[in-house]
Phi, psi and omega in degrees: 000153186222150186276128181227134173232133174233131184193180174219153179210184177297342179276338185244348184216146179293157180303327181297320183288310177311318186295321187279334183273356187297154186239120177283179186302316183293323178290330175294318176296319177299316178300315176301313180299318179289331181290315181288343175276347181280154185299311185290344192244142175243345179222150177204153173208142180249132180242100185242118177230186180296340183228017175203154173218111185229137176248116185259136178210155172261109184243158177257353180220123185292308184298312178296327178291312178303311185295317182292314181293321175298318180297315185293323179298317180295314181299319184273339176272341180083003174268131182302148185306309182299326174286324185282328186305317180301341185261351184281145171239156184233131175231140187223138179051236188300330179290329174290324177294315176300321182297310181299316182297320179294314179305310181301327182271358173088010179287334185252010180281162173301320171254105190296131177095353180299143186261355184293335184296334175304314182295322184294319177295313181299315174301323180291318175299311181304317176305311183294319179296321179296323179275001180060033175260354178261123173255206185298311185300306186288330175297310175306310183299307180296319181295324178288328177297317174303316181293317181298312181304320177292322178298317183297322182285329179277327189259351181231176172260036185297336180298336181278345178285336183195176180236188174282160183305324178295315181295317173300317180298316182292324174301318179291329173295321183281001177060041182085350179290162175298122187299316183296318174298320184291320187278340186305126175087350180287151174264133185238144174246121178248123183254115186109149180232022178282193181295319180292316180296317180297317174303313181295315181292321177299309178305317181291323177298317178291333187280346176108015176299154183276328183214145176230126173249132180253127182234135184209150176300320173267103187305320181301323176293320179294322180293325181293319178297315180299323181289320178296317180295322180292324184265003177297137189284333187261016178217162174230041181287144173271125185231139173208160185253148179220152172292160185293341175286350181272352186306312182308316181287321180291330177296330176288342183261343190278148168260330181233139176228126181242127182232127168208094182240174177264020178296148176275337183250180176287138178264331180230115176275168178291330176296314177296320175296312177306313177300322177291322180294310187293333182273005172281125181299119169067036175300120182285145174073009177239128181284154177306154181278043183258272183295136175069007181274139179289155184297327183278356182072021191276350179230156177241119180294136180277297173201158181296135174290147178286123185295153178293157180301153181299162184295323187270010178277132184242126178289161175307139179094359182253011177298148176070016177292126182291342179284148180277090189299330184293340183264356180269132181292143187289150173072033177288165185303140173294339175285355174089001184301307184290340182289333180267349183291125176082357178281150178276157187299323182293319177294326175298321182290318176299321182288325176296318181293321183294316181292329180279004181088003181277186182265132173287116181254131178283101183245085176298146181293138180281154180292136184074007178249034177256175179098181180313317182301306183298313182299322177301320178295321186280325178293327176298318180294321178296320178299319180295323179296315176304314181298313183297315185278331176095014178193161173289125181307142180249159174287303179184163174281138181293154182290137176299143178274119183289128176284129180273122183298143178293134181301154177295142187282149173250355179222124178245129188235130179244117182248109185252017183264153175225106006287167194297146175269328189252132179306130180292345179294341175302338175300334187262358177285133168287143180091358180222145177234124180241135176239122183233183183301318182299319182292319182297319179299317178301311185291328183286340182293338176253011181291135183287145176264134178284149177296336176298341181294328177301315176299324178295316184296320174297322177297318179294321176299318180294313181296323177298316176302311181298319181292319179301312179301318179296312179296319176301318180293325183293329184287340178266348183304313183296325179297316182295319180300317181298318182295316180290329175298315182295323177291322180296321179291327176298310183305306181305318180295318180291330177291320175298320177296317179300318177296329175294324181277328179237076181300338188272358185293125182285166189291329184291319181286324180295321176287328177296314179303311180307313179294321179299314181295320180292317179299323179297318182289316179300323181287326179291330182274335191302300185301314178295317181292322176296316184290322181292324177290320170305311183293324179291333182289336182285154174299134184083012182267014186292335187284353188284330175298319176293321178299316181297318180294320184289319183299317182265356176063045183284140178286124179310312188291326177297315177298321180296317181299325182288322177296316183293321178295324180289323180296315178301313182297322180293323183297311179296317181298323180273006182281352180278179183295146184278000000 
């Protein structure tokens, strides 16, 4: 059997695809059950976070395993296989181990070095253990990943390279200002009471917010989180719980709102956020909801646009232009199409000569020279000017429109949910600043890397090599155990035959003979079994188990039964806390 991982993350897929492919708790359980029920896989575990969905499995066929796991991910995520496939990545054997260890150390996180992923890996293992989908391989893999992640955080300064997603999000909300100074005295609304929301609430409390209101669909969980925050020794924050239907009112009181729920639809619409911003008494930088406000209150006007310069305004250098600028509509195209619209041919000819730097000649129309014939002659002259100049003569370039700065936000929103909790249209609302997963992906691309990252990479490489050697050695262990069991049976049979031939043999001598025969067998088997384990631990050593079975004519079913017994023992042993 071999380790295979198929998944997608913020590195391989856009947020829009990740959002649609996200799996709730029930979908994850069903995916695990269906994976182990599929033919290529005997073990399975799902690692699902805000920015990754990965399916780990122990498979006996690589290509069949990739096809089956990809199909299962598509079926349970609801994203079509053809659409999902370009965003999937596949890792096999040592590369799969390297990937999970890198994830555990925070090297593959959106914010490098964040430690929250360790808790998510632990939850993933516990879920697989509860459903009995994790056997010896995945138990060993995930347990070792947790140890590698803890080692990276304790032996290096990887924590300095990045922070948790919550801290990084708050830094983006504060626009680079000191988070504690920015948060001090603010009122916060936390929507959700899961692990991410709890982390956000605790981070806000330590940052110095004055009040935290927790809203959750299960009110008891919101109360429990509020109580924990109130009783914390390191903060003096005022915390209270409210039901979900109180969110619109609380939003008008909050300065900061963090949302991370398992909802499949939007928790905060653009209308709700706009209404909350408008509902704040004396909200700075937000115009009253009078002029230009939609009936539904779905938009907040930023600031009145600066009108274009008047039609009669002439920029420098336009003096003596023969065109009557006051009669030309303001803001016509700089390419001149609107400038010639509706003008008589004589005026256009004069303008063409002026634009080309020539002398404007006053050519009043001759009597009897009006109409299409005269216009055709003058238009021809204009065409000749345009050919010489290379363009239709223009009146002037329009004045640049001064941009009105966006007003300072009065409501800051951090959306850490996948799929999103807050409508993306909130990005366009004046008076509100939204940071969501997509914003964090963009911001993290420019995040600096710490020198400690190289140390962590070396740790990961060493641990992958050690894990691979241990797994290769473990694969031959059932064969070695079966060999020793066969040897023990041979010893027992020969002792029984000796007793038949020497019925008068006393117990003392019988025991001494038995022990002597066992020592001879052990000494004969010791060097070969130790050496075969060493050879099997090296890359390419998988064939030594087959050679041992062939040389000693070991029964394949006996070896398999030893393997199953070992898997069962390992599963029970690893079911405790990591």
